[in-house]
C-alpha positions, 0 to 999 in steps of 0.5 A, a space after each residue: 500500500 502506498 503512503 498517504 499523508 493524513 490531513 489536519 482535518 483527519 487528525 482532528 477527527 481521530 482525536 474527537 472520536 477518541 475523546 468521545 469514548 470510541 475504540 480505536 477500530 471505530 475511530 479509524 473507520 470514522 476518520 477514514 484512516 488505518 487503525 495503526 495510524 489512529 493509534 499513533 496520533 492518539 499516543 502522540 496526543 496523550 504525550 502532549 497532555 491531552 486527557 481523554 476525560 477532559 473534553 474536546 476543548 483541549 484540542 487546539 491548533 497548538 496541540 494539533 501541531 505538536 501531535 503532527 510533528 511527533 507523528 511526522 518529523 520535519 523533513 528538509 524540503 519535505 524529503 527524507 534521508 533516501 532523497 538526500 542520498 540521491 541528491 549526491 548522485 543527481 548528475 549521474 542519474 541525469 546522464 542515465 536518464 538522457 540515455 533512455 535507461 529505465 528507473 529499474 535499471 538506474 536503481 540497479 546501477 545505483 546499488 552497485 555504487 552502494 546507494 540503495 533507496 526505495 523504488 518509489 523514491 527513486 522514481 519521484 526523484 527521476 521525474 522531479 529532478 532529472 527530467 524522466 518522463 516529463 512532458 512539456 506543459 500545455 498552455 491553453 490558447 485563447 479561441 480568438 475572435 469569432 468568424 476568423 479561424 478554422 482548423 482543418 485536418 485529414 483523418 482516416 475513417 475506414 472502408 467504404 464501397 466505391 460505386 465506380 470500381 465496386 470495391 471497398 476503399 479507404 475513406 478519409 475525412 477532411 474535418 473543418 472545426 470553427 475555433 470559436 464556436 466548435 461547429 464542425 463539418 466533415 467531407 469524405 473522400 478517397 484521396 488527399 489531392 488538391 482537387 479533393 481538398 478544394 472540393 471539401 472546402 467548396 462544400 464546407 463554405 456552403 454548409 457554413 454559409 461563408 468563408 473563414 478568414 484564416 485556415 489552419 491546416 497541417 503540412 499536407 502535400 496538397 497545400 504546403 510545398 515546402 514546410 518551414 516553421 517560419 516561412 512555409 511555401 504553399 503550392 501554386 494551386 492552393 495559393 490560386 484558390 486562396 486568392 479566389 476565396 479571399 482567406 489566408 493560410 497559416 500552416 502548423 509546424 511539422 509534427 506539432 498536432 498541438 498547433 491545431 488542437 481544436 480539430 485534433 480533438 474532434 478527430 476521435 469524436 468523428 471516428 467514434 460517434 459518426 463512422 464507427 459501426 455504420 454501413 454505407 452503400 457508397 461514398 455519396 450516401 456516407 457524405 449525405 449522412 455526414 452532413 446530417 450528423 454535423 448539423 443534428 448531432 455534433 452541432 446540437 450536443 452540449 460542448 464540454 468546454 463551451 457548455 453550449 450548443 456549437 450550432 447556436 453559438 455559430 449562428 449567434 456570433 459567427 455566421 454574420 462575420 464570415 466572408 461571402 461564399 465565392 463563385 464556383 471554382 474551376 480547378 486549374 492545372 499548373 505546369 512548368 514546361 519547356 518550349 519544343 523546337 516545333 514551337 509547341 508545348 504539351 499541356 494535358 496531352 494536347 499541343 499549344 503553340 508559343 511564339 517562335 522566339 521562346 523556343 528552348 525557354 521555360 514557361 509557366 502555364 495555367 490551364 483550366 477547363 476553358 483557357 490555357 494561359 502561358 506566362 514567361 517571367 510573369 508576363 502573359 505571352 499566349 492565351 489558347 482555348 483548352 483542347 481535348 487530349 490529343 488535340 492541337 491549337 496552333 496560331 499561324 503568327 507563332 510560326 516562321 512566315 516561310 513555313 506557315 503556309 505548308 504547316 497550316 495547309 494553306 493551298 491558296 497561299 501556296 498558289 499565290 507564292 508559287 515561283 517561276 524559275 523557268 518559263 512556264 514553271 509557275 503556271 505548272 505549279 499552280 495547276 498542280 496545286 489546284 489539282 491537289 486541292 480537291 484531294 485535301 493534301 499538300 504535296 511536300 515537294 511544293 513546300 519549298 524550292 526543291 522539286 525532289 520526288 516525295 511520297 504523297 497521299 493520292 485519292 480520287 481519280 489519280 489512284 493507281 488501280 487500287 494498289 498501294 505503292 511506295 516505290 517508283 512507277 513500274 516499267 510499263 508506266 514509265 515507258 508507255 509499253 503495252 501491258 495485258 491490261 492495256 491490250 485488253 482495253 484496246 480490244 474491248 474499247 473500255 477500260 479495266 474496272 478500277 478497284 473499289 477500295 476507297 482507302 488513300 493510296 501512297 505512290 507516285 503519279 507519272 505522266 509524259 509531256 513533249 519537251 518544248 525544245 527537242 519534242 521528245 517525251 519527258 516523264 514527270 512524277 508527282 
């Protein structure tokens, strides 16, 4: 049994019962002390001159002081001889405590040094004088002004069926706790991305009817890019959302849950009172029930600290001080990318052009569901409409002038800029381009000054008998000699039916034209 110090009131009760004629067993039971303890106080009172037949009037404060001093001798600084022996070993004990040794091990080492003390005395000495098991004192922080601060935190809840995959997934709760009123909101999600956090904030603003001026999160990756006790760096996406809503962000220190104690304490309450033992069909049903629970259960309870209902305190003192609910936020994509040599950048698996003098430089991009904005050193250099994955948006002003017509498939501009290297050549190029216009293709040998043969896509009447060719024309076409098909056509007077294949053909078109100087037939390929 551990030692318990008897109070002065209990000493008085022991002497009062004894002077009334009760036995020691009755005296001990009436005073709530041990019988042997009662005997020691009675003997000390008799030694101080108290007579049992003299009445209770003889028990004065001086007599009580003498009795207590006789039973409990005065100890220096309230400690006994064992404590004094430990004071001589304090530095050594403190070194052992710093090495995370247990009190039992410290007692064993002290016995080897000839210092034998009770375990309880050694434990009290290690805690009070050597820092063993001592935690930092907790200082209660004031709640602040109403409508200013809201603490948020993620907490793991449990498994909830996913309607899309049909499997159970771990659901997390993003808990919002108003510091002043303790009114809370719970948002359930399967992920902790920036999109999930913003979706929870948007639902919370609707639930509270406004936006708090300061949000206090922990160092979650969706909000804090670089944790620092004095100057944390927030993510670009979260800063953009904070500017949209008008609130400030004050992240806590790393691994310091006491920096946001209001929401930390609410995590256990949400997990045990709302989620534990419940069955949900899917995440949507769980969210509906979470909103009702926040309004009808958590908001209507008598809070232990406030001794009031959080929903009433919020409605009376906070609701009117919140910032207005902003318009719906289109979550954008932020990316830093390098301009490729083809004058384009890739955003969301789509290509967007950038002016040619930014090739090889790094640009910042903000892309939402409607617009893509390109920034270079803080200046907007290009704005494009958002394209679907696999799409492309090219501004002809971003390309070099000599390549714009070909890259944009501008047949009219190619015809207008056709050159005349020899007599009649310009007319030949224009006629060839017009023939190609109805096929929907631009021959690559018309894109520049060279006239080398290139592979082109041929459709319509210029198809080569329904066959795919990626080589030079056959000998019969180049020489004009008869083939079995030609002879059959001459005999019947009708051409051989062409293939019904409608796919575009790849090959070469060859034709003959008399030379103006020599009169000989000259083969032309395109």
